[in-house]
VOPAGU-2260 file (C-alpha; in pm, 1 decimal, decimal comma):
REM VOPAGU-2260
SITE   aa  ch    i         X         Y         Z
SITE  MET   A    0    1748,9     914,3    -322,4
SITE  ILE   A    1    1443,3     706,8    -218,9
SITE  ARG   A    2    1490,5     529,4     103,4
SITE  ARG   A    3    1493,4     154,2      94,6
SITE  TYR   A    4    1306,9     -94,4     348,0
SITE  GLY   A    5    1328,8    -445,3     371,0
SITE  GLU   A    6    1564,3    -677,4     211,2
SITE  ALA   A    7    1881,4    -556,4       9,3
SITE  PRO   A    8    1855,6    -625,5    -377,9
SITE  GLU   A    9    2032,2    -943,8    -449,0
SITE  SER   A   10    2358,5    -940,1    -640,2
SITE  GLY   A   11    2322,5   -1037,1   -1004,2
SITE  ARG   A   12    1934,0   -1049,4    -981,0
SITE  ARG   A   13    1739,9    -856,8   -1249,2
SITE  TYR   A   14    1445,8    -625,5   -1112,2
SITE  THR   A   15    1185,5    -493,9   -1283,1
SITE  ARG   A   16    1082,2    -122,2   -1172,1
SITE  ARG   A   17     708,0    -129,1   -1036,9
SITE  PRO   A   18     573,6     207,3    -937,5
SITE  GLY   A   19     285,4     194,7    -721,8
SITE  VAL   A   20      65,3     439,0    -508,4
SITE  TYR   A   21     -69,7     356,1    -168,6
SITE  ALA   A   22    -303,3     521,2     107,4
SITE  ILE   A   23    -289,7     583,9     484,5
SITE  LEU   A   24    -683,5     611,5     534,9
SITE  LEU   A   25    -676,4     774,7     857,1
SITE  GLU   A   26   -1029,1     814,2    1061,1
SITE  GLY   A   27    -975,7     936,1    1384,2
SITE  ASP   A   28    -721,4     694,7    1590,9
SITE  HIS   A   29    -798,4     419,5    1329,5
SITE  ILE   A   30    -685,7     332,9     978,0
SITE  LEU   A   31    -859,5     148,1     708,9
SITE  ALA   A   32    -604,2    -129,7     590,0
SITE  THR   A   33    -636,9    -405,6     366,3
SITE  HIS   A   34    -597,5    -759,6     458,8
SITE  GLN   A   35    -442,0    -999,0     191,6
SITE  ALA   A   36    -498,6   -1340,7     232,3
SITE  GLU   A   37    -241,9   -1485,1     -46,8
SITE  PRO   A   38      57,2   -1576,6     -97,5
SITE  VAL   A   39     118,2   -1479,1     270,9
SITE  PRO   A   40    -144,3   -1335,1     493,5
SITE  GLU   A   41     -70,1    -993,2     578,2
SITE  PHE   A   42    -205,3    -642,0     669,9
SITE  GLN   A   43    -132,9    -387,7     408,5
SITE  LEU   A   44    -175,4       3,9     329,2
SITE  PRO   A   45    -426,6     -45,0      35,2
SITE  GLY   A   46    -279,0      27,4    -298,2
SITE  GLY   A   47     -94,5    -126,5    -583,3
SITE  GLY   A   48      53,3     -66,3    -923,4
SITE  ILE   A   49       8,7     227,4   -1165,9
SITE  ASP   A   50     -82,3     106,1   -1483,3
SITE  ARG   A   51      95,9     207,1   -1802,6
SITE  GLY   A   52     -12,2     545,4   -1899,6
SITE  GLU   A   53    -238,9     576,6   -1580,6
SITE  HIS   A   54    -192,4     922,4   -1343,2
SITE  PRO   A   55    -100,3     817,7   -1005,9
SITE  ILE   A   56    -424,3     974,4    -826,5
SITE  PRO   A   57    -670,3     790,4   -1058,7
SITE  ALA   A   58    -455,5     471,8    -970,6
SITE  LEU   A   59    -489,0     532,7    -602,1
SITE  HIS   A   60    -862,6     588,9    -622,7
SITE  ARG   A   61    -881,2     242,5    -860,8
SITE  GLU   A   62    -656,4      47,1    -605,5
SITE  VAL   A   63    -815,2     159,8    -265,5
SITE  TYR   A   64   -1148,7      95,0    -419,5
SITE  GLU   A   65   -1055,4    -268,6    -563,7
SITE  GLU   A   66    -885,9    -362,5    -212,1
SITE  THR   A   67   -1141,4    -195,6      38,7
SITE  GLY   A   68   -1447,5     -94,8    -148,9
SITE  TRP   A   69   -1426,0     256,4     -26,5
SITE  LYS   A   70   -1407,3     592,9    -235,5
SITE  ILE   A   71   -1152,7     815,3     -92,9
SITE  GLU   A   72   -1046,8    1197,2     -65,5
SITE  VAL   A   73    -660,0    1222,2    -115,4
SITE  ARG   A   74    -534,6    1474,8     110,4
SITE  ARG   A   75    -153,9    1490,0      22,4
SITE  ARG   A   76     156,4    1306,4     -62,3
SITE  LEU   A   77     353,1    1182,3     239,8
SITE  GLY   A   78     665,4    1048,7      66,6
SITE  ALA   A   79     792,1     730,3     -98,1
SITE  PHE   A   80    1012,7     429,6     -49,6
SITE  ARG   A   81    1166,0     140,9    -237,8
SITE  ARG   A   82    1160,4    -219,5    -149,4
SITE  PHE   A   83    1296,7    -516,1    -355,4
SITE  THR   A   84    1085,5    -828,4    -366,6
SITE  TYR   A   85     950,6   -1121,5    -550,7
SITE  MET   A   86     597,6   -1097,7    -650,4
SITE  PRO   A   87     475,8   -1435,8    -700,6
SITE  GLU   A   88     131,0   -1364,2    -862,8
SITE  TYR   A   89     336,1   -1189,3   -1170,9
SITE  ASP   A   90     609,8   -1446,6   -1108,6
SITE  LEU   A   91     844,4   -1125,4   -1105,5
SITE  TRP   A   92    1148,0    -989,9    -909,1
SITE  ALA   A   93    1056,4    -593,2    -843,8
SITE  GLU   A   94    1198,6    -286,8    -720,3
SITE  LYS   A   95     877,8    -144,4    -580,7
SITE  VAL   A   96     874,8     221,2    -583,4
SITE  CYS   A   97     597,6     282,2    -333,0
SITE  THR   A   98     445,5     657,0    -325,6
SITE  VAL   A   99     223,9     684,1       0,2
SITE  TYR   A  100     -57,6     944,8      33,0
SITE  LEU   A  101    -277,9    1052,6     307,9
SITE  ALA   A  102    -636,0    1031,2     246,3
SITE  ARG   A  103    -992,9     985,2     400,5
SITE  PRO   A  104   -1241,7     732,6     342,4
SITE  VAL   A  105   -1531,5     904,9     242,6
SITE  LEU   A  106   -1797,2     633,3     143,2
SITE  ARG   A  107   -1814,8     264,5     152,6
SITE  LEU   A  108   -1956,6     151,7    -193,9
SITE  GLY   A  109   -1944,0    -241,9    -106,9
SITE  PRO   A  110   -1700,6    -523,5     -29,1
SITE  PRO   A  111   -1336,5    -522,4    -198,9
SITE  SER   A  112   -1360,3    -628,3    -555,9
SITE  GLU   A  113   -1008,7    -797,2    -551,6
SITE  ALA   A  114   -1014,3   -1151,0    -485,6
SITE  GLY   A  115    -832,4   -1227,9    -124,7
SITE  HIS   A  116    -857,8    -880,3     -14,3
SITE  THR   A  117   -1071,0    -792,8     326,8
SITE  ALA   A  118   -1085,2    -434,0     443,5
SITE  ILE   A  119   -1007,3    -392,1     793,8
SITE  TRP   A  120   -1038,2    -101,0    1061,9
SITE  LEU   A  121    -721,2    -120,3    1283,2
SITE  PRO   A  122    -639,0      98,6    1562,8
SITE  VAL   A  123    -309,9     291,1    1468,2
SITE  THR   A  124    -113,5     162,5    1756,3
SITE  GLU   A  125    -175,3    -203,2    1615,1
SITE  ALA   A  126    -118,1    -103,8    1259,7
SITE  LEU   A  127     226,6      11,6    1360,1
SITE  GLN   A  128     313,6    -347,9    1465,6
SITE  HIS   A  129      79,3    -552,4    1216,1
SITE  LEU   A  130     148,1    -367,7     884,7
SITE  GLY   A  131     320,1    -642,0     675,8
SITE  ASN   A  132     613,8    -429,4     526,0
SITE  PRO   A  133     846,8    -196,4     730,9
SITE  GLY   A  134     807,7      66,5     461,1
SITE  ASP   A  135     436,6      71,0     546,4
SITE  ARG   A  136     495,2     101,4     930,4
SITE  ALA   A  137     782,6     377,1     872,1
SITE  MET   A  138     520,0     596,9     686,5
SITE  LEU   A  139     262,8     565,8     957,5
SITE  ALA   A  140     503,2     630,1    1212,9
SITE  ARG   A  141     623,2     947,6    1024,8
SITE  LEU   A  142     284,0    1094,1     997,9
SITE  LEU   A  143     201,5    1011,3    1369,8
SITE  SER   A  144     521,5    1170,4    1496,9
């Protein structure tokens, strides 16, 4: 059973299962997060959906690069959680299955290529308060404990 964070699924609503991969990019006492401006401004762990037929690790490298501009070294899988949410950019009610990895930022190749994203270094203490969803915060807290 994968733990759920955030809102409970609404009774009678159909959700599309959407697997994704995310990274805690730890460097000393900071993490590299992404700030997404739309639809609601928030700090997030970099990552996103796994495309059909794509393996999770290449998807993680692709998503982190798109949202931060950084090349990474994946260290290990930390765990997974679910959350039920509306994704306005896809007009989709989704059951997001979020697998989180510990990774290290290796080389900044340039700015984020995904529109509306900005790479931000956050002290881990601030990230624990400012990451936009409770699953991201819980995975970071678990890593730090």
